[in-house]
C-alpha positions as CSV (number, residue, x, y, z in Angstrom):
1,M,31.9,-42.5,-11.5
2,T,35.6,-43.2,-11.4
3,Q,35.4,-43.7,-7.6
4,F,33.0,-46.6,-8.1
5,A,35.0,-48.4,-10.8
6,Q,36.6,-50.4,-7.9
7,L,33.1,-51.4,-6.5
8,P,32.1,-54.9,-7.6
9,V,28.3,-54.2,-7.8
10,G,27.6,-51.4,-10.3
11,S,23.8,-51.7,-10.0
12,L,23.8,-50.4,-6.4
13,V,25.4,-47.2,-7.6
14,R,22.4,-46.3,-9.8
15,N,20.3,-45.5,-6.7
16,P,20.9,-41.9,-5.8
17,L,20.6,-42.5,-2.1
18,L,23.1,-45.4,-2.2
19,R,25.4,-43.4,-4.4
20,C,25.5,-40.6,-1.8
21,F,26.0,-43.1,0.9
22,L,28.9,-44.9,-0.9
23,E,30.6,-41.6,-1.7
24,E,32.0,-41.6,1.8
25,P,35.4,-43.3,1.8
26,E,34.7,-45.2,5.0
27,N,31.5,-46.7,3.5
28,Q,33.4,-47.6,0.3
29,R,36.1,-49.4,2.4
30,L,33.4,-51.4,4.3
31,F,31.7,-52.3,1.1
32,C,34.9,-53.5,-0.6
33,E,35.9,-55.5,2.5
34,G,32.5,-57.1,2.6
35,K,31.6,-56.0,6.2
36,R,27.9,-56.3,5.6
37,E,26.6,-55.9,9.1
38,E,28.6,-52.7,9.8
39,L,27.6,-51.3,6.4
40,E,23.9,-52.1,7.0
41,R,24.0,-50.4,10.4
42,R,25.7,-47.3,9.0
43,F,23.2,-47.3,6.1
44,A,20.3,-47.5,8.5
45,D,21.6,-44.5,10.4
46,Y,22.2,-42.6,7.1
47,Y,18.8,-43.5,5.8
48,F,17.1,-42.3,9.1
49,E,19.1,-39.1,8.9
50,M,18.1,-38.4,5.3
51,R,14.4,-39.1,6.1
52,F,14.5,-36.9,9.1
53,L,16.2,-34.0,7.2
54,S,13.6,-34.5,4.4
55,F,10.8,-34.3,7.0
56,V,12.3,-31.1,8.6
57,R,12.7,-29.5,5.1
58,K,9.1,-30.2,4.2
59,H,7.9,-29.1,7.6
60,I,9.7,-25.7,7.2
61,H,8.4,-25.3,3.7
62,F,4.8,-25.9,4.7
63,E,5.1,-23.7,7.8
64,A,6.5,-20.9,5.7
65,Q,3.6,-21.3,3.2
66,H,1.1,-21.3,6.1
67,L,2.7,-18.1,7.6
68,L,2.7,-16.4,4.2
69,R,-1.1,-17.2,3.7
70,K,-1.8,-16.0,7.3
71,V,0.1,-12.7,6.7
72,R,-1.7,-12.1,3.4
73,R,-5.1,-12.7,5.0
74,K,-4.3,-10.3,7.8
75,Q,-3.2,-7.6,5.2
76,I,-6.5,-8.0,3.4
77,Q,-8.5,-7.9,6.6
78,E,-6.5,-5.1,8.2
79,P,-5.1,-2.7,5.7
80,L,-2.3,-0.5,6.7
81,S,-3.4,2.2,9.1
82,L,-1.6,5.4,8.4
83,N,-2.4,6.7,11.9
84,Q,-0.7,3.7,13.5
85,K,2.1,4.7,15.8
86,V,5.6,3.6,14.8
87,G,8.5,3.7,17.2
88,D,8.9,2.6,20.7
89,A,6.9,-0.2,22.5
90,E,4.5,2.3,24.1
91,G,3.5,3.6,20.7
92,T,4.5,7.2,21.5
93,G,6.5,7.4,18.3
94,R,5.4,9.1,15.1
95,E,2.5,8.1,13.0
96,T,3.1,6.1,9.8
97,L,1.6,9.0,7.8
98,D,4.4,11.3,9.0
99,L,7.0,9.0,7.6
100,I,5.6,9.0,4.0
101,V,7.2,11.6,1.8
102,D,4.7,13.4,-0.4
103,T,6.3,14.5,-3.6
104,T,3.1,15.7,-5.2
105,V,1.5,19.1,-4.7
106,S,-1.6,18.9,-2.6
107,V,-5.0,20.0,-3.9
108,E,-5.0,22.9,-1.4
109,E,-1.6,24.1,-2.5
110,K,-2.7,23.9,-6.1
111,V,-5.8,25.9,-5.4
112,I,-3.9,28.5,-3.4
113,A,-1.5,28.8,-6.3
114,Q,-4.4,29.3,-8.6
115,T,-6.6,31.4,-6.3
116,S,-6.5,34.1,-8.8
117,A,-8.0,31.8,-11.4
118,L,-11.3,31.7,-9.4
119,D,-11.1,35.5,-8.9
120,D,-10.2,36.1,-12.6
121,L,-13.4,34.3,-13.8
122,T,-15.2,37.6,-13.7
123,P,-14.3,41.3,-13.6
124,H,-17.4,41.9,-11.5
125,E,-16.1,43.4,-8.2
126,G,-19.2,42.3,-6.2
127,L,-18.8,38.7,-7.3
128,H,-15.1,38.9,-6.5
129,R,-15.7,40.1,-3.0
130,A,-18.5,37.5,-2.5
131,L,-16.1,34.7,-3.5
132,Q,-13.5,36.0,-1.0
133,T,-16.0,35.8,1.9
134,L,-16.7,32.1,1.3
135,P,-15.0,29.6,3.7
136,H,-11.9,28.0,2.3
137,K,-13.5,24.6,1.7
138,Q,-16.3,26.2,-0.4
139,Q,-13.8,28.2,-2.4
140,L,-11.9,25.0,-3.0
141,I,-15.0,23.2,-4.2
142,L,-16.0,26.0,-6.5
143,Q,-12.4,26.1,-7.9
144,L,-12.5,22.4,-8.7
145,L,-16.0,22.4,-10.2
146,F,-16.0,25.7,-12.2
147,V,-12.3,26.4,-12.9
148,E,-10.9,22.9,-13.1
149,G,-14.1,21.7,-14.7
150,L,-14.3,18.5,-12.6
151,T,-17.5,16.7,-11.9
152,E,-18.9,16.5,-8.4
153,Q,-17.8,12.9,-8.1
154,E,-14.3,13.7,-9.2
155,A,-14.1,16.6,-6.7
156,A,-15.4,14.3,-4.0
157,E,-12.7,11.7,-4.7
158,I,-9.9,14.4,-4.6
159,L,-11.1,15.9,-1.3
160,G,-12.0,12.5,0.3
161,I,-15.6,13.5,1.0
162,S,-18.9,12.3,-0.4
163,Q,-20.5,13.6,-3.6
164,Q,-23.5,14.7,-1.5
165,A,-21.2,16.9,0.6
166,I,-19.7,18.5,-2.5
167,N,-23.2,19.2,-3.8
168,K,-24.4,20.6,-0.5
169,N,-21.3,22.9,-0.1
170,K,-21.7,24.0,-3.8
171,R,-25.4,24.9,-3.3
172,K,-24.6,26.7,0.0
173,A,-21.7,28.7,-1.5
174,L,-23.8,29.7,-4.6
175,A,-26.7,30.7,-2.3
176,M,-24.3,32.8,-0.2
177,I,-22.9,34.5,-3.3
178,R,-26.4,35.1,-4.6
179,G,-27.5,36.6,-1.3
180,Q,-24.5,38.9,-1.1
181,L,-25.0,40.1,-4.7
182,E,-28.7,40.8,-4.1
183,V,-27.8,42.8,-1.0
184,K,-25.3,44.8,-3.0
185,R,-27.7,45.2,-5.9
186,G,-30.4,46.4,-3.4
187,A,-28.0,48.8,-1.8
188,G,-27.0,50.1,-5.2
189,N,-30.6,50.7,-6.2
190,N,-31.2,52.6,-3.0
191,N,-28.2,54.8,-3.7
192,L,-29.5,55.5,-7.2
193,R,-32.9,56.5,-5.8
194,E,-31.4,58.8,-3.2
195,S,-29.1,60.5,-5.7
196,G,-32.0,60.9,-8.3
């Protein structure tokens, strides 16, 4: 405010736009000398410039908000595809999934590490052999259901398949085991008859 002590009209200085305009030494000089026409012309240019800058600022702000809303809508509509190619323009680079570091142990690795747990459920040798003949997927499902104690729905979520697929594979695996045990039991009974 000390700069404006020399200005004769203090009420003009209360307006922030005029205050900024009169902070320039050349405008102060014109004001003190009473060169009203030159001062009005310079103020008109200054006022236009301020309005134009305000318009540009607002336009950039609204465009940024519009772009942000557009990006958010696109992210909701098109979630990240992990199979999307990343790299060069032709898309011959690696998939996004390859770039994600998995610090957790996969379900398969966990089951392989605990394979003995499924085998250790019973000392019955025939059941042990029957379990070993099952496909890996069915062994995995039995491991999750009977060793880990998960529900079919929980196992389905872990393996990324439907609960119906879990149920179907479980029934198929149990039927295969039952069939193999019946064959072994039948063969064992025949051996007993032959030896008796």
